[in-house]
C-alpha positions in Angstrom: -1.9 -14.0 3.7 -4.5 -11.4 4.7 -5.5 -8.5 2.5 -4.0 -5.9 4.7 -0.7 -7.8 4.8 -0.6 -8.0 1.0 -1.3 -4.3 0.7 1.5 -3.5 3.1 4.0 -5.8 1.2 2.9 -4.3 -2.1 3.6 -0.8 -0.9 7.0 -1.8 0.5 7.9 -3.6 -2.8 6.9 -0.6 -4.9 8.9 1.8 -2.6 11.9 -0.5 -2.9 11.6 -0.7 -6.7 11.6 3.1 -6.9 14.2 3.6 -4.2 11.9 5.8 -2.1 11.3 5.8 1.7 8.0 5.5 3.4 8.3 9.1 4.5 8.8 10.2 0.9 5.9 8.2 -0.2 3.7 9.8 2.4 4.9 13.3 1.3 4.3 12.4 -2.4 0.8 11.1 -1.8 -0.3 13.8 0.6 -0.9 11.4 3.4 0.5 11.6 6.9 3.5 9.6 7.7 1.5 7.9 10.5 -1.2 6.8 8.0 1.3 5.1 5.8 3.2 3.7 8.8 0.0 2.2 10.2 -0.7 0.4 7.0 2.9 -0.9 6.7 3.1 -1.8 10.4 -0.2 -3.6 10.4 -2.0 -1.2 12.8 -4.5 -0.3 10.1 -6.8 -3.3 9.9 -8.9 -1.9 7.0 -7.0 0.7 4.9 -9.4 2.9 2.8 -9.4 2.4 -0.9 -9.0 6.1 -1.3 -5.7 5.9 0.6 -4.5 3.2 -1.8 -5.6 5.3 -4.7 -3.6 8.3 -3.4 -0.6 6.0 -3.1 -1.0 4.7 -6.6 -1.4 8.2 -8.0 1.8 9.3 -6.3 3.6 6.3 -7.7 2.1 6.9 -11.2 0.4 3.5 -11.4 -3.2 2.5 -11.9 -5.2 0.9 -9.1 -5.5 -2.2 -11.3 -1.7 -2.4 -11.6 -1.4 -2.2 -7.8 -3.6 -5.2 -7.2 -2.3 -7.1 -10.3 0.4 -8.7 -8.2 0.8 -12.3 -7.1 0.5 -11.2 -3.5 -3.2 -10.9 -4.1 -3.7 -14.3 -5.7 -4.5 -16.5 -2.7 -5.7 -14.3 0.1 -7.3 -15.4 3.3 -10.8 -14.0 3.5 -11.4 -12.1 6.7 -15.0 -12.0 7.9 
């Protein structure tokens, strides 16, 4: 799995756990719906870490907690 795919899946999993929509997540994090959708949909090939930080803040989790998921254990390195 590539990093961007793992990030997208992690966001989707967190939203599902909290029973919130992607639209609500965008609103909560102060991001545009299109920004969050582009990450989820794979259009964004390199999401900014600041974007992930804003998502984490809105979900009340630390960045370390976001990346401390098995999704990130065996990633394909993209060069």
